[in-house]
C-alpha positions as CSV (number, residue, x, y, z in Angstrom):
1,M,90.2,7.9,137.3
2,M,91.7,9.9,134.4
3,K,90.9,7.1,131.9
4,K,87.3,7.1,133.1
5,N,86.9,10.8,132.5
6,V,88.4,10.6,129.0
7,M,86.1,7.6,128.3
8,K,83.1,9.5,129.6
9,K,83.9,12.6,127.5
10,S,84.4,10.4,124.5
11,V,81.0,8.7,124.9
12,I,79.3,12.0,125.4
13,L,81.0,13.5,122.3
14,S,80.0,10.5,120.3
15,V,76.4,10.7,121.4
16,V,76.2,14.4,120.7
17,T,77.8,13.9,117.3
18,L,75.3,11.1,116.5
19,I,72.3,13.3,117.5
20,I,73.5,16.2,115.4
21,L,74.2,13.9,112.4
22,T,70.7,12.4,112.8
23,M,69.1,15.9,112.8
24,V,71.1,17.0,109.7
25,L,70.2,13.8,107.8
26,Q,66.6,14.2,108.6
27,N,66.6,17.7,107.3
28,V,68.5,16.7,104.1
29,F,65.3,15.4,102.5
30,A,63.3,18.4,103.7
31,I,65.8,20.6,101.9
32,A,65.9,18.4,98.9
33,L,62.2,18.0,98.3
34,P,60.2,20.4,100.4
35,G,56.5,19.8,100.1
36,G,55.6,23.5,99.5
37,K,52.3,24.6,98.0
38,A,53.4,24.7,94.4
39,L,50.6,23.8,92.0
40,S,50.7,21.5,89.1
41,E,47.9,20.9,86.6
42,K,46.9,17.9,88.8
43,G,47.0,19.7,92.2
44,L,49.5,20.3,94.9
45,F,53.1,19.1,94.7
46,E,53.6,16.0,96.9
47,A,57.3,15.5,97.6
48,E,56.9,12.1,99.1
49,K,55.9,10.5,95.8
50,Y,59.4,11.1,94.4
51,R,61.3,9.1,97.1
52,G,63.2,6.3,95.4
53,K,63.6,8.3,92.1
54,V,66.3,10.5,90.8
55,V,64.9,14.0,90.4
56,Y,66.0,16.7,88.0
57,L,64.3,19.7,89.6
58,D,64.4,22.9,87.4
59,F,63.3,26.4,88.4
60,W,62.4,28.5,85.4
61,A,60.6,31.6,84.2
62,S,59.0,32.6,80.9
63,W,61.4,35.6,80.4
64,C,64.5,33.5,80.9
65,K,66.4,32.9,77.6
66,P,68.5,29.9,78.8
67,C,65.3,28.3,80.0
68,K,64.2,28.2,76.4
69,Q,67.3,26.2,75.6
70,S,67.0,23.9,78.6
71,F,63.4,22.7,77.9
72,P,64.2,20.5,74.8
73,W,67.1,19.0,76.7
74,M,65.0,18.2,79.8
75,Q,62.3,16.7,77.5
76,A,65.0,14.5,75.9
77,M,66.3,13.4,79.3
78,H,62.8,12.7,80.5
79,K,62.1,10.4,77.5
80,K,65.5,8.7,77.6
81,Y,65.6,7.9,81.4
82,E,62.1,7.9,82.8
83,K,61.9,4.1,82.7
84,M,65.2,4.0,84.7
85,G,63.8,6.1,87.5
86,L,64.3,9.7,86.5
87,T,61.7,12.3,87.2
88,V,62.1,15.7,85.6
89,I,60.1,18.4,87.4
90,A,60.0,22.0,86.2
91,V,58.9,24.7,88.6
92,N,57.7,28.0,87.1
93,V,58.2,31.1,89.2
94,D,56.3,33.6,87.0
95,K,53.7,35.7,88.9
96,K,51.1,35.1,86.2
97,K,50.4,31.6,85.1
98,S,49.4,32.9,81.7
99,H,53.1,33.8,81.0
100,A,54.1,30.2,81.8
101,D,51.3,28.9,79.6
102,G,52.5,30.9,76.7
103,F,56.1,29.6,77.2
104,L,54.8,26.0,77.4
105,K,52.9,26.4,74.1
106,K,56.2,27.1,72.4
107,H,58.2,24.6,74.5
108,P,55.9,21.7,75.5
109,A,56.8,19.3,78.3
110,D,55.7,15.7,78.9
111,F,57.1,16.0,82.5
112,P,55.4,17.6,85.5
113,V,55.3,21.4,85.5
114,L,54.6,23.1,88.7
115,F,53.5,26.7,89.2
116,D,55.0,28.6,92.2
117,P,53.8,32.2,91.7
118,S,54.2,33.0,95.4
119,G,57.7,31.7,95.5
120,V,57.2,29.1,98.3
121,L,59.4,26.5,96.7
122,A,61.8,29.0,95.2
123,D,62.5,30.5,98.6
124,K,63.2,27.1,100.1
125,Y,65.8,26.4,97.5
126,Q,67.4,29.9,97.7
127,L,67.6,30.4,94.0
128,A,70.8,32.2,92.8
129,G,70.0,32.5,89.2
130,M,67.6,31.4,86.4
131,P,67.3,28.7,85.5
132,M,68.4,26.9,88.6
133,S,68.4,23.1,88.7
134,Y,69.1,20.5,91.3
135,I,69.8,16.8,90.7
136,I,68.5,14.9,93.7
137,D,69.3,11.2,94.4
138,R,66.9,8.4,95.3
139,D,67.3,9.2,99.0
140,G,66.3,12.8,98.5
141,V,69.8,14.3,98.8
142,I,70.8,17.1,96.5
143,R,73.9,15.8,94.7
144,H,74.4,18.5,92.1
145,R,73.3,22.1,91.7
146,H,73.5,24.2,88.5
147,I,73.0,27.9,88.1
148,G,72.0,28.8,84.6
149,Y,72.0,26.4,81.7
150,V,75.0,26.0,79.4
151,P,74.3,23.8,76.3
152,A,78.0,22.9,76.2
153,M,77.6,21.2,79.6
154,Q,74.8,18.9,78.5
155,A,77.1,15.8,78.5
156,N,78.2,16.6,82.0
157,Y,74.6,17.1,83.2
158,E,73.6,13.8,81.6
159,Q,76.6,12.0,83.1
160,E,75.5,13.2,86.6
161,L,72.1,11.7,86.0
162,Q,73.4,8.4,84.7
163,N,75.7,8.0,87.7
164,L,72.8,8.4,90.1
165,L,70.4,6.2,88.0
166,K,72.9,3.4,88.2
167,K,72.8,3.4,92.0
């Protein structure tokens, strides 16, 4: 009788754990690539189209000095790894698009640039600084998070990308 109770509790615990794990894993992609209402030049941001790609997601603002340093690096990574499955996405959080446009004239980008003046995506990612970047794997899981941009860390950032692109 005692063995039956232990077995029953064990099965129940396993089922509950499996249910919780399933719920968490379903929400991982929602956290990683929320389909908020950020605008790009081509329309609304569609998170689903990035499944199967490694995504370097960067939140930036026109007033951010480190952002000025990160844009040439992101451009280089985009050109170097796009054919291997990397997508660089820059999300501007300025209230006025004209500020972002001025920044982009000085720091052009060949990768998608989204505009999030209402902060929908920024809120979902709970930004802790500027710039703030996330490296997201092909399954939509955030693997790395960086607050700020440190040029001396470029090799580390690139290595993180390379490791995920090999998978």
